[in-house]
N, C-alpha and C positions, 0 to 999 in steps of 0.2 A: 877379440872377436867383435863382430858387429852385434852388439847387444840387442835384444828384442824387447818390444814395447809392452807396457803393462798399464792397465787403467786402475787407478786407486782412489781418485779424488774427484768428486763432481761439484764441489763447492765453488762459489764465485771467487775469483782471484782478488787480492787486496789491491789498493790503489797503485802501489809500486809495480805490481805484476801487470796491471792493466796498461800502465804507461809503457812497460816493456813490450807488451803485445802490440800496442798501437804503433810503436816505433819500428817494429819488424814485420808487421803483417803484409806489407807490400813488397818485401824483398823478392826480387826475381820476377815481379809482375810485369814490369815495363820493358822487359828484354824480349828481343825477337826470338820466338820459339822455332826450332827446326821442325819442319813438317814430319809427322809420323807416317810411316809406310802403312798403307791399308792392308790388313790381312784378316781373313775370316776368323771369327771367334770360335776357338776350338778348346776342348778340354786338354790340359797339358799334363801328361804323366810326369812324375818326378824322374825324368830320364837320367840315367847314371852314366857318366863318362867311363871309359875303360882306363883304369889306372895302371896300364901296362908300361910303366916307365922303365926303359932298359937300365940295366945296372951300369952306373957311371961313377966317376970319382966324386969325392966330397966337394961340396960347393965351397967356393972361395969366400973369404971374408967380405970382399966387395961384391955386392949383388949386381948382376948384369943389368937388370932393369933400371937400376938407379943411374946408370950411365946416360940414360935418356933424360938427364936432368933439365935439358933445355926447355922441356915442356912443363916443368914443375917449379921453376924458380919463383919463390914467393918473396916479394919485396917487403919493406917495413910495413907494420900494421896499418892497413887502411880499410875501414869498414870491417866486415866479418872476416873470419879466417879463410873463407872460400871465395870472397869477392874478387880476388886478384888472380885466381888460378885459371889457366887455360886447360880445360878438362881434356881428358884423353880421348873423348869421343864427342859427337855432336849431340848434346843433351841440354835441356833447359837448366840453367844454373840454379833457378829457384827450386826445382825439384831435387837437385843434389843437396842443396843447403838444407832443405826440409829433411831429407833422408839422413844426412850426416848428423845433424843435431838430435833428431829423434832417436837415432841408433845409439848415440853416445849417452844420452841422458834419460831416455824414456819419455812417454807422453801420456797425458791423462785424457779420458773420454771427454771431459768438459771442453777441451780445446781441439777435438778431433777434426774440425772443419778448417782449422787455421793452416795456411799453406806454407809456412816458413818456420823459423827457429823460435817462435814466440813462447813455446812452453818448455824450453830446454832446462830452465832452472826450477820448474815447478815440481817435478817428480824425479829428480836426478838420482835419488838414492834407492828407488824402489827395487830395481833389478840387481843392483850391486850396492847394498846399503853400507858396506864397510869401505867403499871407495874413497870417501873423504879422509880416511885415517890410514891410507896406504900410499907410500911413495912409489909411483910408477915412473921410471925414467923414460923420457922422450915419448910419452904417450901421445900427445897431440901431433908431434912431428910424424911418428909412425902411422898415425891415423889419416892425416890429411895428404901427405906427399903422394901416395899412390894414385890419388884421384887425378893427378896431372899427367901421369905417364903410363897407367895401366887400365885400358878400357875394360878388361875382364873384372877387375876389382870395382871399377866404377859401376858397372851394370849389376853386379852382385849386391853392392850396397843399396842401390835403388830398389831392386826387386824384393830383397829380404825385408827391409824396413817397412816398405809400403804394404807388403803382404801381412806382416805381423800387426801393423797398425790397423789394417782393416779387420783382422781377426779379433783383436782385443776390444775394438769398439762395437762389436756385435755382428760382424760379418761371418761368412762361412769360409771353409777351406777352399772353396772354388776360386780359381784365379780370375781376377777381372782382366779386361783387355790390356790396360796399361801395365799391370804387373806381369802378365804373361809375355809381353814383348821383351821385357828386360830379363825374364827367366830364360826364354828361348835363346836370347843373345848370350847370356852367361854360360849356358850349357854348350853352345856352339863354340864360343871362344875358348872355353876350357878344353874341349875335345881337340881343337886345333893346337892349343899350346902343348898338351900332353903328347900329341902325336908328332910334334915338331922336333927339331934337333937342337934347340936352344936350351942347354942344360941349366943355365943360370935362371932363365925365365921359368922353367918348369918347377924348379925347386926354390923359388923365391918366397919370402914371407907373405907377399900379397897373394900368391897362388895358394899357399897353405891356408890363408885366411878365407879365401873363396871356398875351398873344399870343406873347411870346417863350418862355414855358413850353410852350405848345402846339407851337411850332416845334421846340424841343429834344426834346420827347417824341416827336413824329412821327419825327424823325431817329433817335432812340434805338431805336425799334421797327422801323426799316427801312421807313418810308413816305416816300420822298423827295418825292413829289408834294405831300402835305399839308405837309411841312416847308417846301417852297419857297413854297407858298401863304400859310402863316402868316408867313413871313419877308417876303414882299412886302407883306402887310398891315401888318406892323410898320414897314416902310420908309415906307408911306403915313402912318401915324400920326406918325412922326418928322418927315416932310416937312411935314405940316400944322401941326405944333407950331412950325415955323420952324427946324428943324434940330436936330442932336444936341446942340449947345451949350445948348439950352434945358433940358437935363437936367443942367446942371452942378452943381446942388445935390444930385444923387443919383449920384455918380460910380461907386458900385458897380453900379448899374443900367446905366450906359453901358459899363462894362467887361464885364459879362455879356452885354449885347446884342452887342458886337463879338466876344466869344468864341463865341457861338452862330453868328453869321454866318460866321466863319472856319471853324469846325468843319464846318458843312454844306458850305461851298465846297471844303474839302480832301477831303471824302468824295465829292462829285459831280464835282469838276473845273470847276464853274461859277464865274462871276465873282461875288465877294462883292457883296451888294446895297448895302453901306454904304461902298463904295470911295471915292466922292467925299467923304462925310462924314468918313471916317477921315483923308483928306488934310489936313483942318483941324486934326487932333490930332497929326499927325506933325511931326517937327522934323528939321532937318538936323544935320550934325555940327558942333556949336558948340564942343566941347572936344576936346582931343587924346586919342587912345586911350592908355590907361595900360598900359604894358608893364613889368611889375614884376620880370621876371627874364630871364635869357638865353634860356631855353626859349621864353618868350612872344615874344621878339623873333625868334627863328629861325622859329617857327611862322607869325608874321605875314608875315615875308619870303617864306616858302614859298608863301603865298597870292598875294602881290604879284607873284612871279616866275613864276607859272604861265603856260604858253603859252596864248595866245588867251583869256585871262580878261577878261570884260567889266568895265569900271570900276564899273558899277552894283553888281556883286557885291562888289567890294572895299569900297565905301561901306557897304553893308548889313552886311558882316562887321564893320566897325569899330563900328557902332552896337550890334550884338548883343554883341560882345566887351566893349565898355565896360559895357553893362548887366550882364553876367555878373560882371565885376570888382566893380561897386558892390554887387550882391546878395551876393556872397561876403563882402565887407567888412561889410555890414550884419548878416549871419548871425553872423560871428565877434565883432562888437562888440555884438550884441544890440540893434541900432539899427533904424531904419526908412528906407525910401525914400518919396518922395512918390507919390501916385496919378498925378500928371501925368507923372512919369518912367516909371512902369510903363506907362501907357496910351500915351504918346508913343513909347516903344520898341517896343511891340507893333505899333502902326500903322506906324511907320517901317520895321520889318522885315517883318512878315508881309503886310501889304497891298501893300507895294512888290514883294515877291517874287511875289505873285499877278498882278501886272500884266505880267510878262515871262515868256517861255518860249523855250528854246533847243532845238537839235537833241538828241535823246536820244543819249547817249554822248559829248557834247561836254564840255569842261572846265567851261564856265559853267553848263551844266545840272546837272552833278553837284554843283557848289557850291551852286547855287540850291536843289536838292532836299535837300541835306544841311542847309542853313540852315533850310528849311521844317520838316524833320523835327525838328531840334533845338529850334527855337523853339516848335513845337507841344507839345513835352514841357515847356516852360517856361511857356507862356501858356495852354494849352488843357486838357490832361490828360484828353481823351476816352478815350484808350486805357485809363486806369485803370477806366473803366466797362465795359470789354469791347467798346468800339465802335471799329472800325478806320477809318482814313481811306483808303478804297478807291482813290481817284484817286492820292493821294500814295504809297501803298504800292506800287501796280502800276508807276507811272512811275519811282519811285526804284529799284525792283528792276531794271527794264529798263535804267536808266541805269548802274547799277553793273556790271551784266553786260557792257554794251556798251563801256564806256570803255576807253581805252588806258592801262593801268596804268603804263606807262613814263613817262607825262607827269606822274605824281604822286609826290611824296616818300612813302616807305613809311609814315611815321607819319601823314601826312594821309589816306592810304588807310585806315589803321587807325581813325582818328577817324571817317571817313565810315561805315565798317562798324559800329562800336560805336554810333554815333548812330542808325543805322537799326534796329539790334537792340533798343535800349531804347525807341525812340519809335514805330515803325510796323510792324515786321516781327513775324510770328508765329514760333513755334518752328521749324517746317519751313523757313521762309524763312531764318532765321538759320543753320540747318545748311547750306542751299544756299550761302549767301554765304560761309560758312567755307571751303567747298571751292573757292571762286573767289579766295580770298586768295592773294597771292604765296607761294611756298614759304618756310617759316620760315628756311631757310638763306640766303635772299637778303637778309634784313634782321635786325637785332638785336631780335627779339621780346622784350618784357619778360617776366621770369620770375616776377614777384610783382605782386600787385594794387597795392601801393604805387608801384612803378615805372610801371605802366600808368596809375594815377591821375595821376601827375606828368606823363606825356606828354599825356594827354587835357586836363589843366588848362592846358597850354601853348597849346592851340588854343582851346578853349571848353568850359567845364564848370561846372555849379553843384552843389557837393557835397551840399547839402541835398536836392536833387531826384534827382540821377543816381547817387550813389555806390552805393546799395543794389542797384539793377538792374544797374548796370555791373559791380560785383564779382561778382554771381551769373552774369552772362553770361561774364565773363572766366574764372572758375573752371570753368565747365561746358565751355568750348571749348578753353582753352589750357593748363590744368593737368592733367597725367595723373592719371587716377583710380586 
């Protein structure tokens, strides 16, 4: 997917970063810009193409668009990845380079006025913090190549990244003139492609990426109708290709497609459109859960022994706990996990949790929602963009308020509360939940972040993702000021 930008750090860069900024800040500046066509400033509706693609045969292994490789041949490394590409349309290379690196790595507000790739390494892990520990095959190749042969992909890249960049640095959802030009062109080119007779082009990975981008963008600006429309169009494309496994040579696209689907479903409460496809990528518990200390054993037993707990929740808990253990090990050893493990865990946990629902206030529903909130912070990261999961947030709050606290061990309640605070709840909701916690004299509340961290880790916790937000929440609520 074309990842979207997020602002997290306003501090001054260090010396090395400043040198990096200076060395890149003029990229694209001295190149002749193509004149922009003058058009009146108008408000742009998130117009939706008609995804009435006729029923056709499965797409072949060789994508038709890639046969136009004469436009995209990239020689040996000279300058940046984009400096030697002849782009698929007449655009300013500096703008594309800005968009490409901002989209891949995210950008901070502190560098919002920089016009090129200068901030690509500053906030790389904000939107996808596990990315450094996952092996994606051919990620850069799949990302850069379409810029040279697919004008639809090119304009979608520019419009989406610039629009999100403006939003996260304090702008509004109203499109500026530069962004609206590329959005108009994206929608027009997409309509033309879908109404044409080039089956390979209509069902290509780059077309799927564009439709997914439009779905995610509509979701981000609060247009659920358009988001669902684009998502159903994306489902149609995948179906006509022959299923999600036909994208196996572009695993990053598959991961982002599923993340987009899950994010929209958690916001609206709807059934994910790729539920059946995700079941093909899921896996059962084939290896034992690793319990590496007494606290982990006690925590797992406390889940097993909950009254009226559905066995499905115990199975899902095991899959997620094992994934957390392996990720923490990979972070400590500076190693990687496979894309298959990441994708299989996400499907086995999140899609399975979305297929069941229990009575609000019940033990199983509290665990289900806690696992959904926790896994959303691991696999999705939409909250980092300032976008809440409304369905999950409201239902989780109702569940925690309604449940019988005496049925839960105190530290499991603490875990459920902390997970909600760092994953889905806003500040006011966190304060409300703090008032609903059991009195501190009824259980041994940790007095330091290190102790709290140890307790949370016994249940389920990924230090690289959760420690910063968790410590901030702990100190604001439990440490006297």
